[in-house]
C-alpha positions as CSV (number, residue, x, y, z in Angstrom):
1,X,52.2,-29.5,-27.0
2,X,50.1,-32.6,-26.6
3,X,46.6,-32.6,-25.2
4,X,47.7,-34.4,-22.1
5,X,50.5,-31.9,-21.5
6,X,48.1,-29.0,-22.0
7,X,45.6,-30.6,-19.6
8,X,48.4,-31.2,-17.0
9,X,49.6,-27.6,-17.3
10,X,46.1,-26.3,-16.9
11,X,45.5,-28.4,-13.8
12,X,48.8,-27.1,-12.3
13,X,47.8,-23.5,-13.0
14,X,44.3,-24.0,-11.5
15,X,45.4,-25.9,-8.4
16,X,46.7,-24.1,-5.4
17,X,49.8,-25.2,-3.6
18,X,49.8,-24.6,0.1
19,X,52.6,-25.0,2.6
20,X,51.7,-26.6,6.0
21,X,54.5,-26.8,8.5
22,X,57.1,-27.7,5.9
23,X,54.8,-30.1,4.0
24,X,53.7,-29.1,0.6
25,X,50.1,-30.2,-0.2
26,X,48.4,-29.8,-3.5
27,X,45.1,-28.1,-2.8
28,X,42.1,-28.5,-5.0
29,X,41.2,-25.3,-6.8
30,X,38.2,-23.4,-5.4
31,X,35.0,-24.6,-7.1
32,X,33.2,-22.6,-9.8
33,X,29.7,-22.2,-8.4
34,X,27.0,-21.6,-11.0
35,X,24.1,-22.7,-8.8
36,X,22.1,-20.3,-6.7
37,X,21.4,-20.9,-3.1
38,X,17.8,-22.2,-2.9
39,X,17.6,-22.7,0.9
40,X,19.5,-22.0,4.0
41,X,19.6,-24.1,7.2
42,X,17.3,-22.8,9.9
43,X,19.8,-23.6,12.8
44,X,23.4,-24.2,11.6
45,X,24.8,-23.3,15.1
46,X,24.4,-25.7,18.0
47,X,23.5,-23.5,20.9
48,X,24.4,-26.2,23.4
49,X,27.9,-27.0,21.9
50,X,31.1,-26.6,23.9
51,X,32.7,-24.3,21.4
52,X,36.0,-24.2,23.2
53,X,36.3,-28.0,23.0
54,X,35.1,-28.0,19.4
55,X,37.7,-25.5,18.3
56,X,40.5,-27.4,20.1
57,X,39.4,-30.6,18.4
58,X,39.3,-29.0,15.0
59,X,42.8,-27.5,15.4
60,X,44.1,-31.0,16.3
61,X,42.3,-32.6,13.3
62,X,43.7,-29.9,11.0
63,X,47.2,-30.5,12.2
64,X,46.9,-34.2,11.6
65,X,45.2,-33.8,8.2
66,X,47.1,-30.7,6.9
67,X,43.9,-28.6,6.6
68,X,42.8,-25.1,7.5
69,X,40.4,-24.5,10.4
70,X,37.4,-22.3,9.6
71,X,35.8,-20.9,12.7
72,X,32.5,-19.4,11.9
73,X,31.1,-17.2,14.6
74,X,27.4,-16.5,14.2
75,X,23.9,-17.2,15.4
76,X,20.8,-18.9,14.2
77,X,18.9,-15.6,14.4
78,X,21.3,-14.1,11.7
79,X,20.1,-14.5,8.1
80,X,23.6,-13.8,6.7
81,X,25.0,-16.6,8.9
82,X,22.4,-19.0,7.6
83,X,23.1,-18.0,4.0
84,X,26.8,-18.6,4.5
85,X,26.2,-22.0,6.1
86,X,23.9,-22.8,3.2
87,X,26.6,-22.0,0.7
88,X,29.2,-24.1,2.5
89,X,26.7,-27.0,2.3
90,X,26.0,-26.6,-1.4
91,X,26.7,-29.7,-3.6
92,X,29.3,-27.7,-5.7
93,X,31.0,-26.3,-2.5
94,X,30.8,-29.0,0.1
95,X,33.6,-31.3,-1.3
96,X,36.0,-28.3,-1.5
97,X,35.2,-27.3,2.1
98,X,35.7,-30.8,3.3
99,X,39.0,-31.1,1.5
100,X,40.4,-27.8,2.7
101,X,38.9,-27.1,6.2
102,X,37.9,-28.4,9.5
103,X,34.8,-26.3,10.1
104,X,33.6,-25.2,13.5
105,X,30.3,-23.3,13.8
106,X,30.5,-21.2,17.0
107,X,27.2,-19.9,18.4
108,X,27.7,-16.4,19.8
109,X,24.2,-16.1,21.2
110,X,23.2,-12.5,21.0
111,X,26.9,-11.5,20.9
112,X,27.1,-12.7,24.5
113,X,28.9,-16.0,24.5
114,X,32.1,-17.5,23.0
115,X,33.5,-14.1,22.2
116,X,36.7,-15.0,24.1
117,X,37.6,-17.5,21.4
118,X,37.8,-14.8,18.7
119,X,39.6,-12.5,21.1
120,X,42.3,-15.1,21.5
121,X,43.2,-14.3,17.9
122,X,42.9,-10.5,18.3
123,X,39.4,-10.4,16.7
124,X,36.6,-8.4,18.4
125,X,33.3,-9.8,16.9
126,X,31.2,-6.7,16.0
127,X,29.1,-8.4,13.2
128,X,28.3,-11.9,12.2
129,X,29.2,-14.0,10.5
130,X,32.8,-13.4,11.5
131,X,35.2,-16.0,10.2
132,X,38.6,-16.8,11.5
133,X,40.8,-19.1,9.3
134,X,43.8,-20.8,10.9
135,X,46.5,-22.8,9.1
136,X,47.4,-26.3,10.2
137,X,49.8,-24.9,12.8
138,X,47.0,-22.8,14.4
139,X,48.2,-19.4,13.0
140,X,45.4,-17.0,11.8
141,X,45.7,-16.5,8.1
142,X,43.0,-13.9,7.5
143,X,44.3,-11.4,10.2
144,X,45.1,-8.8,7.6
145,X,41.7,-9.1,5.9
146,X,38.2,-8.4,7.3
147,X,37.1,-11.5,9.2
148,X,33.5,-10.0,9.0
149,X,33.7,-9.8,5.2
150,X,30.7,-12.1,4.8
151,X,28.4,-10.1,7.1
152,X,26.4,-9.2,4.0
153,X,26.2,-12.7,2.6
154,X,22.6,-12.2,1.6
155,X,23.8,-9.7,-1.0
156,X,26.6,-11.9,-2.2
157,X,26.6,-14.7,-4.8
158,X,27.7,-18.2,-3.7
159,X,30.7,-17.7,-5.9
160,X,31.7,-14.5,-4.1
161,X,31.5,-16.3,-0.7
162,X,33.7,-19.1,-2.0
163,X,36.1,-16.6,-3.5
164,X,36.4,-14.7,-0.2
165,X,37.3,-18.0,1.6
166,X,39.7,-19.0,-1.1
167,X,41.3,-15.6,-1.1
168,X,42.1,-15.9,2.6
169,X,43.8,-19.3,2.2
170,X,45.7,-18.3,-0.9
171,X,47.2,-15.4,0.9
172,X,48.5,-17.8,3.6
173,X,51.0,-19.5,1.3
């Protein structure tokens, strides 16, 4: 087998293939993250945002662009939320996130606002961050997993956070 053939086969094995509303799209493999998170954003959630409009706009963009929607419910007071936001913004992770997801950061206040958005998908937010992942058609793909799986992000490596997100979208196909 030639080197080119081996490289092509390796690329096929490492790339995910995801089906979006009848369209097959080759998805980039989840990144290998060897860097550690060195800082987390102080305020990744816009407390003044209209989360309902932001989610609707992300769903529309995802449908047009054949992406997933990542709805991140959290608060600026939550260290695990800030860690998760920091990992999503890491140089090794950000391109993959941009290629795969339309991201919406939904501020929940002190668990007192925007909870109805999660409840539309049958999710009762009990801990943050809570993540809902929708496919391009708007169907929740991590409904059989724990949407609050990243609630202890401070105790996870950046790779474990990426692997959790990737696991959710891999199960959707």
